[in-house]
C-alpha positions in Angstrom: 34.9 -18.6 11.7 31.3 -18.8 10.3 30.3 -15.2 10.7 27.1 -16.3 12.5 26.2 -15.1 16.0 26.4 -17.7 18.7 23.4 -16.0 20.4 20.4 -17.7 18.9 17.7 -15.4 20.4 17.9 -12.0 21.9 14.8 -10.5 23.4 14.4 -6.8 24.2 11.6 -5.5 26.4 12.8 -1.9 26.5 10.6 0.8 25.0 13.6 2.6 23.5 17.2 2.4 22.3 19.0 5.7 22.8 22.2 6.8 21.0 24.7 9.4 22.4 27.7 8.9 20.1 29.1 11.2 17.5 28.8 11.1 13.7 31.4 8.3 13.2 30.2 6.1 16.2 28.4 2.9 15.5 26.4 0.7 18.0 25.9 -2.9 16.8 23.6 -5.7 17.8 24.4 -9.0 16.3 22.2 -12.1 16.9 20.5 -14.9 15.0 17.0 -13.8 16.0 16.1 -10.5 17.5 12.7 -10.1 19.2 11.9 -6.6 20.3 8.8 -6.6 22.4 8.8 -2.9 23.3 6.6 -1.6 26.1 3.2 0.0 26.8 4.7 2.7 29.0 6.4 5.6 27.1 10.2 5.9 27.3 11.9 8.5 29.4 12.9 11.8 27.8 16.2 12.1 26.1 19.1 13.7 28.0 20.6 16.9 26.6 24.1 16.0 25.6 23.6 12.4 26.6 21.3 9.5 25.8 19.1 10.2 22.9 21.1 13.2 21.6 23.6 11.4 19.4 24.3 11.5 15.7 25.8 8.1 15.1 24.6 4.8 13.6 22.7 1.8 15.0 23.2 -1.5 13.2 21.0 -4.5 14.0 22.2 -7.6 12.2 20.2 -10.8 12.4 18.6 -13.6 10.4 15.2 -12.7 11.6 13.9 -9.5 13.3 10.6 -9.8 14.9 8.5 -7.1 16.6 6.2 -8.6 19.3 6.3 -11.4 21.8 8.8 -14.2 22.3 8.1 -17.9 22.5 5.8 -19.1 25.3 4.7 -15.6 26.1 1.0 -14.8 26.9 0.1 -12.1 24.4 -2.2 -9.2 25.5 -5.3 -8.8 23.4 -5.6 -5.0 24.3 -2.1 -3.6 24.6 -0.1 -1.9 21.9 3.7 -2.0 22.2 5.7 0.9 21.0 9.4 1.2 20.3 11.7 4.1 19.8 15.3 4.5 18.3 16.5 8.0 19.2 19.8 9.7 18.8 20.9 8.0 15.6 21.4 9.7 12.2 21.0 6.3 10.6 19.4 3.0 11.8 20.1 -0.1 9.7 18.0 -3.2 10.1 19.6 -6.1 8.4 17.7 -9.4 8.4 18.9 -12.2 6.1 15.6 -14.1 6.4 12.8 -11.7 7.2 11.4 -8.8 9.2 8.1 -9.6 10.8 5.7 -8.8 13.6 3.4 -11.0 15.7 1.5 -8.3 17.7 0.2 -4.7 17.4 2.8 -2.0 17.8 5.1 0.5 16.3 8.8 1.5 15.7 9.8 5.1 15.5 13.2 6.2 14.3 14.4 9.8 14.9 17.7 11.6 15.4 16.5 14.5 17.5 13.9 15.2 20.2 12.3 18.6 20.2 9.9 20.6 22.4 7.2 18.9 24.4 3.5 19.6 23.7 0.9 18.7 26.3 -1.4 17.3 23.6 0.9 16.0 21.0 3.9 15.0 23.2 7.5 15.5 22.1 8.3 16.7 18.6 10.9 14.6 16.7 13.0 15.1 13.6 15.6 13.4 11.4 16.8 9.9 11.4 17.0 7.7 8.3 15.9 4.1 8.4 17.6 1.6 6.1 16.2 -1.9 5.9 17.9 -4.8 4.1 15.9 -8.0 3.9 14.4 -10.3 1.3 11.0 -10.2 3.0 8.8 -7.9 5.1 5.7 -9.6 6.5 3.6 -10.1 9.6 1.8 -12.9 11.4 -2.0 -13.2 11.4 -3.7 -10.1 12.7 -0.5 -8.3 13.5 -0.2 -4.5 13.0 3.3 -3.0 12.5 3.6 0.7 12.1 7.2 1.9 11.2 7.9 5.6 11.1 11.2 7.6 10.4 11.9 11.3 10.6 14.1 11.0 7.5 14.2 8.7 4.5 13.1 5.0 4.6 15.0 2.8 2.2 14.0 -0.9 1.9 16.2 -3.1 -0.2 16.4 -6.9 -0.8 19.3 -8.9 0.6 20.4 -12.1 -1.1 18.2 -15.1 -0.4 14.8 -16.5 -1.4 11.5 -15.0 -0.2 10.3 -17.4 2.6 6.8 -18.9 3.1 4.2 -16.7 4.7 1.1 -18.3 6.3 -0.5 -15.6 8.4 -3.7 -13.9 7.2 -4.7 -10.3 7.7 -1.5 -8.6 8.9 -0.9 -4.9 8.5 2.3 -3.0 7.7 2.7 0.8 7.5 5.9 2.6 6.5 6.0 6.4 6.9 9.0 8.5 6.2 10.2 11.8 4.7 10.7 9.8 1.5 10.2 6.1 0.8 11.9 3.7 -1.6 10.8 0.0 -1.7 13.0 -2.6 -3.5 12.1 -5.9 -1.8 9.1 -8.2 -1.2 6.3 -7.3 1.1 4.0 -10.3 1.6 0.8 -9.9 3.8 -1.9 -12.3 2.5 -5.3 -10.6 2.7 -3.6 -7.9 4.6 -3.0 -4.1 4.4 0.1 -2.3 3.2 0.5 1.5 3.6 3.5 3.3 2.1 3.4 7.0 2.9 5.9 9.9 2.7 6.1 13.7 2.6 8.2 13.3 -0.6 8.3 10.6 -3.2 7.0 7.1 -2.7 9.0 4.9 -5.1 8.5 1.2 -5.9 11.6 0.1 -7.9 11.8 -2.8 -10.4 12.7 -5.1 -7.5 9.6 -4.2 -5.5 6.8 -6.7 -4.9 3.7 -6.2 -2.8 1.5 -9.3 -2.3 -1.8 -8.9 -0.4 -3.6 -11.6 -2.5 -6.0 -14.1 -1.0 -5.1 -17.6 0.1 -6.6 -21.0 0.4 -7.1 -21.9 4.1 -7.5 -25.6 5.0 -9.7 -26.6 7.9 -9.3 -30.3 8.2 -11.1 -31.6 5.1 -12.6 -28.2 4.3 -10.9 -25.4 2.3 -12.0 -21.8 2.5 -10.6 -18.8 0.6 -9.7 -15.3 1.9 -10.2 -12.1 0.0 -7.6 -9.8 -1.5 -6.2 -7.1 0.8 -5.5 -3.4 0.5 -2.6 -1.3 -0.7 -2.2 2.5 -0.1 0.5 4.5 -1.7 0.4 8.1 -0.6 2.7 11.1 -1.1 1.8 14.4 0.7 4.2 16.7 -1.3 5.8 14.5 -3.9 5.0 11.7 -6.4 4.0 8.1 -6.4 6.1 6.0 -8.8 5.8 2.3 -9.6 8.5 1.0 -11.9 7.7 -1.2 -14.8 9.3 -4.3 -13.3 7.4 -4.2 -9.9 4.3 -6.1 -9.0 1.3 -5.4 -6.8 -0.9 -8.5 -6.3 -4.5 -8.0 -5.1 -6.0 -11.1 -6.6 -8.2 -13.8 -5.0 -9.6 -17.2 -5.7 -13.2 -17.9 -4.9 -13.4 -14.5 -3.2 -13.3 -10.8 -3.9 -10.0 -9.3 -5.0 -8.4 -6.3 -3.2 -7.9 -2.6 -3.8 -5.0 -0.3 -4.6 -5.3 3.4 -3.8 -2.6 5.8 -5.0 -2.7 9.5 -3.9 -0.4 12.4 -4.8 -2.3 15.7 -5.0 0.3 18.4 -4.1 0.2 21.2 -6.7 4.0 21.3 -7.1 4.3 17.6 -7.8 1.4 15.2 -7.7 2.3 12.6 -10.3 1.0 9.1 -10.0 2.9 6.8 -12.3 1.7 3.1 -12.1 4.0 1.6 -14.8 4.3 -1.8 -13.2 2.1 -4.9 -13.0 -1.1 -4.8 -11.0 -2.7 -8.3 -10.6 -6.4 -8.1 -9.5 -8.3 -11.1 -10.9 -10.9 -13.1 -9.0 -12.8 -16.3 -9.5 -15.8 -18.1 -8.3 -19.3 -16.9 -7.3 -21.5 -16.7 -4.2 -25.2 -16.8 -3.3 -26.7 -13.3 -3.3 -30.2 -13.9 -2.2 -31.0 -16.8 -4.4 -28.8 -15.8 -7.4 -25.2 -16.8 -8.0 -23.2 -13.7 -8.5 -19.5 -13.6 -9.4 -17.0 -12.2 -7.0 -15.7 -8.8 -7.9 -12.3 -8.4 -9.3 -9.9 -5.9 -7.8 -10.1 -2.1 -7.7 -7.8 0.8 -8.4 -8.4 4.4 -7.2 -6.1 7.2 -8.2 -6.1 10.8 -6.9 -3.4 12.9 -8.6 -2.6 16.2 -10.2 -1.6 14.2 -13.3 -0.5 10.8 -14.5 3.0 9.7 -15.3 4.4 8.3 -18.6 5.0 9.8 -22.0 2.6 11.6 -24.3 -0.5 13.6 -23.4 -2.8 12.9 -20.5 -5.1 10.9 -22.8 -2.1 8.8 -24.0 -1.1 8.2 -20.4 -4.6 7.3 -19.4 -5.0 4.8 -22.2 -1.7 3.1 -21.5 -2.6 2.8 -17.8 -6.0 1.3 -18.5 -4.4 -1.2 -20.9 -2.1 -2.4 -18.1 -5.1 -2.6 -15.8 -6.9 -4.7 -18.4 -3.9 -7.0 -18.5 -4.0 -7.4 -14.7 -7.8 -8.0 -14.8 -8.6 -4.9 -12.7 -12.3 -5.2 -13.6 -13.9 -4.5 -10.2 -13.6 -0.8 -10.0 -11.6 2.1 -11.5 -11.7 5.6 -10.1 -9.7 8.5 -11.3 -9.6 12.0 -9.9 -7.2 14.1 -12.0 -6.7 17.8 -11.2 -4.9 18.9 -14.3 -5.4 18.5 -18.0 -8.0 17.6 -20.6 -8.8 13.9 -21.1 -10.1 11.9 -24.1 -11.3 8.4 -23.3 -11.2 5.7 -26.0 -12.0 2.0 -25.7 -9.7 1.0 -22.8 -11.8 1.5 -19.7 -13.5 -1.7 -18.4 -14.7 -2.2 -14.9 -17.9 -2.9 -13.0 -17.7 0.6 -11.5 -16.1 3.5 -13.4 -15.5 6.9 -12.0 -13.6 9.6 -13.8 -13.4 13.2 -12.5 -11.5 16.0 -14.3 -11.2 18.8 -11.8 -9.7 21.5 -14.0 -10.2 20.4 -17.6 -12.6 18.9 -20.1 -13.6 15.3 -20.7 -14.4 13.7 -24.1 -15.5 10.1 -24.7 -14.9 8.7 -28.2 -15.2 5.0 -27.6 -16.7 2.3 -25.3 -16.7 2.8 -21.5 -17.6 -0.8 -20.5 -19.2 -1.4 -17.1 -21.3 -4.3 -18.3 -21.1 -7.9 -17.2 -23.1 -10.5 -15.2 -23.5 -7.8 -12.5 -25.1 -4.4 -13.5 -22.5 -1.6 -13.5 -22.2 2.1 -12.8 -20.5 4.9 -14.7 -19.9 8.4 -13.3 -18.2 11.0 -15.5 -17.5 14.6 -14.3 -15.5 17.5 -15.7 -15.2 21.1 -14.7 -14.8 22.5 -18.2 -17.3 20.5 -20.2 -18.2 16.9 -21.0 -18.8 15.6 -24.5 -19.8 12.2 -26.0 -18.9 11.6 -29.6 -21.2 9.7 -32.0 -18.9 6.7 -31.5 -19.1 6.9 -27.7 -21.0 4.1 -25.8 -21.5 4.1 -22.1 -22.5 0.5 -21.3 -23.5 -0.6 -17.7 -26.0 -3.3 -18.5 -26.1 -6.6 -16.6 -26.4 -9.9 -18.4 -27.8 -11.9 -15.5 -31.3 -11.5 -14.2 -31.5 -10.7 -10.5 -34.7 -10.4 -8.5 -33.7 -7.4 -6.4 -34.6 -3.8 -6.4 -31.0 -2.7 -5.8 -29.5 -4.4 -8.9 -29.8 -1.4 -11.2 -27.2 0.0 -13.5 -26.3 3.7 -13.2 -24.9 6.3 -15.6 -24.3 9.8 -14.2 -22.8 12.7 -16.2 -21.8 15.9 -14.4 -20.5 19.1 -16.1 -21.4 22.8 -16.6 -22.2 21.8 -20.2 -22.3 18.5 -22.0 -23.4 16.9 -25.3 -24.0 13.3 -26.1 -24.8 11.0 -29.0 -25.3 7.6 -27.3 -25.5 6.1 -23.9 -26.8 2.6 -22.9 -27.8 1.4 -19.5 -30.1 -1.6 -18.9 
């Protein structure tokens, strides 16, 4: 007895898997490689008291779960394939190697089907999705949108993270709440993690959208860093200290992280982990060699996470961003609290907006470098620059272009300043 399935490949072309069992009933699919193609046509409606009205569990156990086409298929360049798991309180996707996609499509997990709307279609609710795998990824150009009516929990199973070659894949996870504790690798791709409640990256979480070297015979090209969006509509965004988000690139521009949590009853963005966003190399910008931009971070929140005052939290966050070389752009829109900025902010583009407080600068806000920079500071309840404050957006490299001009903009009902420098 090996515990391995004797069925090496199982391909499903159905648009939906419906459950009708009770709370303690379990439906199980066990194979080495599961390929779920899905369908363009929508599935039939659930049957009251029958298919699609259950409350049991669906377990899919495989080495590899792939959404898209099987081998030797002729992929469509226009169709999007959707998949639905309905009538299960819990759906468990267990893949000992990886979960991936090779085409454009979606997976929706719900327990119940509600009323039909002529414009929006059926309403759905409930259904938790539990994913256990060491790696979530996608092939080049794939788009994989996964939605659950309940919580989404993504954990790592035992095993090494495998090699990923595809460039530019996209993965979106949307649930009532979302917890990530495994590796998501999409080189130069896009990762979206969204939830009504909290979006949590644990210490075991790793998101890698960094650029890659691509060999074309005897020529090597380099791809740019990708994008990461962490968004909570009514909760918080929390990145644990042991987690990593990699936006970096070699010989190209690094990527961008955007974190959003603006609900008035919650709205904390706490990026305590490592954010890697360095870049290298330069390119020809109309006759002048210009360095590629490092990565960017944009935060929209009621307030930041961590200990101390908002100013303490802001300083600690920017120190971590400096360690990760997030020198391309930093943008902060904070809706609560008063903020004092010291010497920790350094990026080519700096934007700080305090929507319901005051802003004070006591040290250096550094947007200088080979490129000219820009600094935008705004506060509803007043903006002040101490005598020790310096706003520096000068460029050190001469460029013969009318657009290469540094910019400093201050916006507030009242403000006072001692020193600002732009050249």
